[in-house]
Structure formats: C-alpha cells, structure tokens
N, C-alpha and C positions, 0 to 999 in steps of 0.2 A: 421549310421553304424559306427562301431568302427573297426579300422584296427590295427592289432598288427604285427610288423615285428619281425622275429626271426633272430638273428645274430649268426652265427656259428663261431667257431674259424677260419675256413678256410676263411670266409668272412673278418674277422678282419685282417688276414695275407695278403689277397689280397688288402685290402684298404691301409694297411701300405706300401706294395710294390708300389702301385700306387702313393701314396703320395711321396715316395722316388724318383721315376722316374720323377714325375712332378717337384720336388725340384731340382734334378740334371739338368734337361733340362733348368729350369729357371736360374740356376747358370751359365751354359755354355753360354746361350743366353745373359745373363747380362754381363758376362766377355767379350764376343765378341763385344757386343755393346759398352762397355767402351773402348776397344782397338781402335775400328774404330773412335769413337767420339774424343778420345784423340789425335789420329793422325791428324784428321781433324782440331781440334782446334789448335794444335801445328803448323800446316802449316800457320796459320793466326796470329801467335804471341801470342796466349793465352795458358794457361797451366792448365790442371786439374789433371795431374798425380802426380807431386811432386814439392816440393819447390826447389829442386836442378836443375830441368829442367828449371825453371824460372830464377834462379840465373845464370845458364850457358848461357841462351839466352841473358840476360841483360848484362852480362860480355862481350860477343861477340859483342853485339850492341855498348857498350861503346867503346870497342877497335876500331871498325869500324868507329864510329863517330870521335874519336881522330885522326885516320889516315886521314880521309877526311878533318878535320879541319886543320891539318898540311899541307896537300897538297894545300888547298885553300889559306892558309897564304903565301905560296911560289909563288902562281900565281900572275903575274904582275897586272892582272885586279882587284885584291882584296887587294892590298897593303895598300890602304888608308881606308879600311873598318875596324872599331873597332872590336876587338876580340869578344865582347859580341854579336854583330850583326851576325858575322860569326857562332858563337856557336848556335844561334837561327836558322840560315839558315840551318845548318847541320841537324837539327831535321827533316827537310823536304826532305832530300836526300834519295833516294832509289837506292840500287844497281841494276844494270841491266847486264846481261850477254848476249852479242849479238854474233851471229854466222856470219862468213864471208858472205858478200853479203846482210846483213840485212839493209834495208833502215830505217833510224831514222826519217827523216822528208824530206819534199820537198817544193819547192817554192809554196807559197800560203797557207801553213799550218798556223794555229794560233801559234804564238810564245809565248808559255807559259812555256817552259822548256829550261834550258841550260844543257849541258852534259859535265861533267868533266871526262876526260879520265884517269882512274886509271891504266889501264894496256892495252897494245896492241896499235892499231893504227886505226884511222878512216880516210877514204877518203872523202874529202868534195869537191863537184863539184861546182865551181863558174861560173856563166854564166852572166856576166855583159854586154858583148857586143854581145851576141848571141853565142859566141864560148865557149865551156866548157873548164875549166882549173881545173885540179885536184890538190888539196892541201891536203897533208897528215898531220894529227894532231895526235901526239903521246902522250905518258904518260905525265901527267901534263897539257896537253892542254885542251882547252875549245871549244866546238862547240855549236852554237845556241845562243851565248851571244848577238849578234847584235840585233836580234829581241826582246829579253827579256828586254834588257837594254834601248831600244829606247822608 
C-alpha cells in the first residue's frame, strides 16, 4: 500500500510556528540552565561565564593571600619560618566567618588546624586544673597552634 500525504500551506505555517515555539523554549531553558550552572560553578571557584570574572576572582585571592602572609610574618610564632614556606602555607588558608557563640573546636578534637584571627576576637577556654579560664585572642592572634605544632 502506498500512502501519499498532502501538505497544505496551513500545515506548513503550523509546522513553522511549532518549530519557532520549540526553538524559543529551548533558548529560554538553555539560558536559565547556563545562569544556574554559572552561579553554582562560581561559588566553588570555577568560572564559565567570562575571562574577567576569573581575573577578578584571582586578583581578590592574591590580595587576600598577601594580607594573610603579611599577618603571619608579624606573628611571633612564625618569625623564624622562611618566607617561601609561609607563602606555601598561605595557599592552604581558607577564610572563615564565624558568628558570636560559634564553637571552633573542643578538647579531644583532632588538632589538624590552627586559626589565625584576622578580625574580631575569639574566647578560648583553658581548663588545665579543672577550673575554666577565659583567654581572649584578638586580631593577629592564633588559636589551636599548640595541638598542630606538637
């Protein structure tokens, strides 16, 4: 059996409109997907949207690293550490913003981090004799170094 289809001008107009709608929907969906993925990737340090976004990120990161290096060099605990080693250590520094009352660590935790106070103040509770003593560590101070350096 042979089948012949007849296309009328109305069918062709309908098909063209349908193709246009599908193309427009695909464009909108693709644009939204790009924006969502771009934001997600940007939050994790990668960039898909533009060269200038990446340049801006790395310029800010470089400025942050230089500020941390300068602070570490002024800290008494690092005075004998060569600059090259401090520069390497700075690559592993990650900024943290803590809210009042946030507990950073407690006795018994694995000592795998030290915290350099860039701004603000941290209350450190010391309990050597069973009685708690509060020590406040401010800007430029270091917390957690005893466990890490031992």
